[in-house]
C-alpha positions in Angstrom: 0.0 0.1 0.2 1.2 3.6 -0.8 1.1 6.1 2.1 -1.2 8.9 1.4 0.0 12.5 1.7 3.8 11.3 3.2 5.7 14.2 4.6 8.5 14.9 2.2 11.8 14.4 3.3 14.3 17.4 4.0 17.4 15.7 2.5 20.5 16.5 4.5 23.7 15.7 2.2 27.0 15.4 3.8 29.6 18.1 3.4 31.1 15.8 0.7 28.0 15.7 -1.6 27.4 19.6 -0.9 31.0 20.4 -2.7 30.5 17.9 -5.7 29.9 19.6 -9.0 28.9 18.3 -12.5 31.4 17.8 -15.1 31.3 20.6 -17.4 32.2 18.5 -20.4 29.2 16.2 -19.5 26.8 19.3 -19.2 27.8 20.3 -22.8 27.2 17.2 -24.2 23.8 17.2 -23.1 23.7 20.1 -25.7 25.7 18.4 -28.1 23.1 15.3 -28.7 21.2 17.4 -31.1 22.4 16.5 -34.7 22.6 19.9 -35.7 25.4 21.0 -33.7 28.8 20.3 -34.6 30.7 19.2 -31.5 34.4 19.5 -30.8 33.7 19.0 -27.1 33.5 15.4 -26.1 36.9 13.4 -25.5 34.8 10.2 -27.2 36.9 8.0 -29.1 35.3 7.7 -32.8 32.8 4.8 -33.2 34.3 4.1 -36.5 37.1 2.4 -34.7 35.0 0.1 -32.5 35.7 -3.5 -33.5 32.3 -4.3 -33.3 32.5 -7.9 -34.9 35.3 -8.8 -32.9 33.6 -7.8 -29.6 30.4 -9.6 -30.8 32.6 -12.9 -31.5 34.6 -12.7 -28.1 30.9 -12.2 -26.5 29.9 -15.4 -28.1 32.7 -17.6 -27.8 32.9 -16.5 -24.0 29.2 -17.0 -23.1 29.4 -20.4 -25.1 32.3 -21.9 -23.7 32.9 -20.3 -20.3 29.3 -18.8 -19.5 29.1 -19.9 -16.0 32.1 -18.9 -15.0 31.8 -15.1 -17.0 28.4 -14.5 -15.3 29.7 -15.3 -11.6 31.4 -13.0 -9.3 35.0 -12.8 -9.9 38.1 -11.5 -8.0 38.5 -8.1 -7.0 41.9 -8.1 -8.5 40.8 -9.0 -11.7 40.4 -11.7 -14.5 44.0 -13.7 -13.8 44.6 -14.5 -17.7 44.1 -10.6 -18.3 46.2 -9.3 -15.7 49.2 -11.9 -16.8 48.8 -10.5 -20.5 48.8 -6.7 -19.1 51.7 -7.3 -17.0 53.8 -9.2 -19.8 52.8 -5.9 -22.1 54.2 -3.5 -20.0 57.5 -5.2 -18.9 60.6 -4.5 -20.4 64.4 -6.2 -20.5 65.3 -4.5 -17.4 61.9 -3.9 -15.6 59.8 -6.9 -15.2 56.0 -6.2 -14.0 54.0 -8.8 -12.1 50.3 -9.7 -12.4 50.1 -8.9 -8.6 51.0 -5.6 -9.3 47.9 -5.1 -11.6 44.3 -4.2 -10.3 41.6 -4.2 -12.9 39.2 -1.2 -12.4 35.8 -0.1 -13.8 37.5 2.6 -16.2 40.6 4.4 -15.3 38.3 7.0 -13.3 37.3 4.5 -10.7 41.3 4.1 -10.5 41.7 7.8 -9.9 38.9 7.7 -7.4 40.7 4.9 -5.2 44.0 6.5 -5.5 42.3 9.8 -4.1 40.6 7.5 -1.4 43.7 5.7 -0.5 46.4 8.6 -0.8 44.9 11.5 -0.1 43.3 13.3 3.2 41.7 16.6 3.9 44.2 19.2 3.1 46.8 17.4 1.5 48.9 18.7 -1.0 48.8 17.2 -4.6 50.5 18.1 -7.6 48.9 18.8 -10.9 49.8 20.3 -14.4 48.4 23.6 -15.3 46.0 22.9 -17.0 45.4 19.2 -16.2 42.5 16.4 -16.8 39.1 17.7 -15.7 38.2 13.8 -14.3 41.0 13.8 -12.3 40.6 16.9 -10.5 37.0 16.2 -10.3 37.9 12.4 -8.6 40.3 14.2 -6.3 38.6 17.1 -5.3 36.2 14.6 -3.4 38.7 14.2 -0.9 39.4 18.0 -0.1 43.0 18.4 -0.9 45.1 21.3 -1.5 45.9 21.6 -5.3 49.3 22.7 -6.3 49.5 23.6 -9.9 52.9 22.4 -11.6 54.3 25.2 -14.1 54.1 24.1 -17.7 55.2 25.4 -20.9 54.5 24.4 -24.7 56.7 21.2 -24.2 54.4 20.4 -21.2 55.1 19.8 -17.6 58.3 21.5 -16.3 60.3 19.1 -13.9 62.0 22.1 -11.9 58.6 23.3 -11.0 58.3 19.9 -9.0 61.4 20.3 -7.1 60.3 24.1 -6.3 56.5 23.2 -5.2 56.7 19.6 -4.3 57.8 19.4 -0.5 55.3 17.5 1.5 53.3 16.5 -1.6 51.2 13.3 -1.4 51.4 12.6 -5.3 52.0 14.2 -8.7 49.4 13.8 -11.2 50.8 13.3 -14.8 49.6 12.8 -18.4 53.0 12.4 -20.5 51.3 11.6 -23.7 49.1 13.7 -26.0 48.1 15.3 -23.0 44.1 16.1 -22.2 43.5 18.7 -22.7 46.2 20.3 -24.2 47.7 17.2 -26.7 51.3 18.0 -25.4 53.8 15.2 -25.2 56.9 15.1 -22.6 60.2 14.8 -23.8 62.4 11.4 -22.6 64.7 14.0 -21.1 61.9 15.4 -19.0 60.4 12.2 -18.1 63.5 10.9 -16.4 64.0 14.3 -14.6 60.4 13.9 -13.7 60.9 10.4 -12.4 64.0 11.5 -10.5 62.7 14.4 -8.8 59.7 12.6 -7.7 61.5 9.6 -6.3 64.3 11.9 -4.3 61.6 13.8 -3.0 59.3 10.7 -1.8 56.0 12.0 -3.8 54.1 9.0 -5.7 54.2 9.7 -9.6 51.0 8.8 -11.2 51.5 8.2 -14.7 48.1 8.3 -16.5 48.6 7.1 -20.2 45.1 6.6 -22.1 46.5 8.0 -25.3 50.1 6.6 -25.3 49.3 4.0 -28.0 47.9 7.0 -30.5 50.9 8.1 -31.8 50.7 9.5 -35.3 54.2 8.3 -36.3 57.3 6.1 -34.8 57.0 4.6 -31.8 55.5 5.2 -28.3 58.0 6.9 -25.8 59.1 4.9 -22.6 56.9 4.7 -19.8 57.7 6.4 -16.6 56.6 3.2 -15.1 59.7 1.3 -16.6 62.1 3.8 -15.4 61.0 3.4 -11.5 58.6 0.8 -10.8 58.8 1.1 -7.0 57.9 5.1 -7.2 55.3 5.4 -10.4 51.9 4.4 -10.5 50.9 3.6 -13.9 47.2 4.1 -15.3 45.9 2.2 -18.2 42.5 1.8 -20.1 40.9 -0.1 -23.1 38.4 2.6 -23.8 40.5 4.3 -26.2 42.0 1.2 -28.3 39.1 -0.9 -28.0 35.9 0.8 -26.5 35.1 2.7 -23.6 31.5 1.3 -23.4 33.0 -1.8 -21.4 34.5 0.4 -18.9 37.5 -1.7 -18.2 41.0 -0.1 -17.5 43.9 -1.1 -15.0 46.0 0.4 -12.3 49.9 -0.9 -11.9 51.8 -0.2 -9.0 54.2 -1.7 -6.0 52.2 -4.3 -4.4 51.5 -3.0 -0.9 49.5 0.2 -2.6 47.9 -2.4 -5.1 46.5 -4.6 -1.9 45.2 -1.4 -0.3 43.5 -0.1 -3.5 41.9 -3.9 -3.9 40.5 -3.1 -0.3 39.0 0.1 -1.4 37.9 -1.1 -4.1 35.9 -4.2 -2.4 34.1 -1.3 -0.7 33.1 0.1 -3.7 32.0 -2.4 -6.0 33.5 -5.7 -4.8 34.7 -6.2 -8.5 34.8 -5.4 -12.1 32.6 -7.2 -14.4 34.1 -10.6 -14.9 32.1 -10.8 -18.2 33.9 -8.0 -19.8 37.3 -8.9 -18.4 36.8 -12.3 -20.1 35.9 -10.8 -23.4 38.4 -8.1 -23.7 41.1 -11.1 -22.8 39.7 -13.1 -25.7 39.8 -9.9 -28.2 43.4 -9.3 -27.7 45.3 -12.4 -26.5 46.3 -13.3 -30.1 47.9 -9.9 -31.1 44.7 -8.0 -32.5 45.6 -4.9 -30.7 49.1 -4.9 -32.8 46.5 -5.0 -35.8 44.0 -2.6 -34.9 45.8 0.2 -33.0 47.7 1.1 -36.3 44.4 1.9 -38.1 43.0 4.4 -35.2 46.4 5.8 -35.5 46.2 6.6 -39.1 42.5 7.7 -38.8 43.0 9.9 -36.2 46.2 11.5 -37.9 44.1 12.2 -41.1 41.1 14.3 -38.5 43.8 16.1 -36.7 45.2 17.2 -40.0 42.1 18.1 -41.4 41.3 20.4 -38.4 44.7 22.1 -38.4 44.6 22.9 -41.7 41.0 24.4 -41.4 42.2 26.5 -38.4 45.3 27.7 -40.7 42.6 29.1 -43.1 39.9 30.2 -40.7 41.3 31.4 -37.2 42.3 35.1 -37.2 46.1 36.3 -36.2 46.6 36.4 -32.6 45.1 32.7 -32.2 47.7 30.1 -31.3 47.0 26.2 -30.7 49.1 23.1 -30.2 50.1 20.8 -33.0 49.5 17.4 -30.9 52.0 14.4 -32.4 49.1 11.7 -31.0 45.7 11.5 -29.2 42.5 13.2 -29.6 43.0 17.0 -28.8 44.1 20.6 -29.8 44.6 23.1 -27.3 43.8 26.9 -28.3 44.8 30.2 -27.0 43.0 33.1 -27.8 43.6 36.7 -27.2 43.7 37.7 -23.3 40.3 39.8 -23.5 38.3 36.9 -25.1 36.2 34.6 -22.2 36.2 31.0 -23.9 33.1 30.3 -21.8 31.2 33.5 -23.3 32.4 32.5 -26.7 30.6 29.1 -26.2 27.5 30.4 -25.1 27.4 32.3 -28.4 29.0 29.6 -30.5 26.2 27.1 -29.2 23.7 29.6 -30.9 25.5 28.5 -33.9 25.3 25.2 -33.4 29.2 24.9 -32.5 30.5 23.2 -29.5 33.8 23.0 -27.8 35.1 22.7 -24.2 36.3 26.0 -22.2 39.7 26.0 -21.0 38.9 27.3 -17.6 37.5 24.2 -15.8 40.8 22.2 -16.6 42.8 24.5 -14.3 43.1 23.5 -10.6 43.6 26.9 -9.5 43.8 30.4 -11.8 42.0 29.6 -14.9 43.4 30.9 -18.2 39.8 31.9 -19.6 41.1 32.6 -22.9 41.7 28.9 -23.5 39.5 26.3 -25.1 40.0 22.5 -26.2 39.1 20.9 -29.4 38.6 17.3 -29.9 38.6 16.3 -33.9 37.9 12.4 -33.9 34.2 12.2 -34.1 33.5 14.7 -36.4 33.5 14.3 -40.5 36.2 16.4 -42.3 33.5 18.2 -43.9 31.6 19.2 -40.6 35.2 20.2 -39.3 35.6 22.6 -41.8 32.4 24.1 -41.5 32.5 24.0 -37.7 36.1 25.5 -37.8 35.0 28.3 -40.3 31.7 29.3 -38.0 33.9 29.6 -35.1 36.8 31.4 -36.5 34.1 34.1 -37.5 33.1 34.4 -34.1 36.5 34.7 -32.7 37.4 37.2 -35.4 34.3 39.5 -34.2 35.6 39.5 -30.9 39.1 40.7 -32.0 
């Protein structure tokens, strides 16, 4: 039976809940669902790269041959064959990664949340790039840290700034490859200096690497994990090389840390879905990624070239941007007097969307910046959208 006229509950939220904020990107994506909107906003992989038939065959095989296991509860640390595969793929001649150093998570976003839960107290100092990945800032902010913004330049993070600002920091969070949002890549020399600096100062270094395989030419740069496996926490994901819909990532680190993260995960969701882990292993175990990733690289490289050419043609003088060597993003810097959030409001009226740069800053935001993503828009619509955006910017010059 249903109560008649029950007294409304006056919900009392926790202090933590009161300070939660929605993702700016997720709010923008609500607008971009309209088909007429040309969206450069989402950091979404292109559906054109999803191996649908391969995934379908793997689901069929796993459910046909191991269905009862796949549909059962699984171990918190993850499906053993998949962890063994990942460990082998991350190992080098002088740095062996063990399966027990790996925790499977429900997307790398959960990995960030778990790391915040076990490493950050209220008021803890944590170091982040300027700008940094919005999802990481959101995940860590729940635990009410003190963000310290590390200096960057056109080549990315400046390790000397870590030495200057890092005393007492609980962690350093970095994306060395085709960084979100700037698209910048950290050189080998800076990687080595960053790893050495963090090791000397006793600062755990989080190496978030969702885009590392998406280089447009050559081979991916060395992982910082392999430079110091005792001091670097590595984060990987299958979202950008297979599909984000499976929500599957992993954290690699020293065993004591992984065991503590495992305990935190038990309290969160018991384990990541056994079925999706088994399916992913079935897809990749025979070398499929070696065939598939080059096709993604080629596709994204062409898309990036189209956008860069359009920007050169249609953006006015006084606007600058990065030229990424991989990944999914271009970072744009406008003249100081132009607020990209106000520009977005106007752009949406013309059915163009992008992400203003302000939310990517932990502290003092540079409001004359914005992020463009090029992977989900056709070349024709890239040209159309960039031309319209260029006219809107020029009108404010």
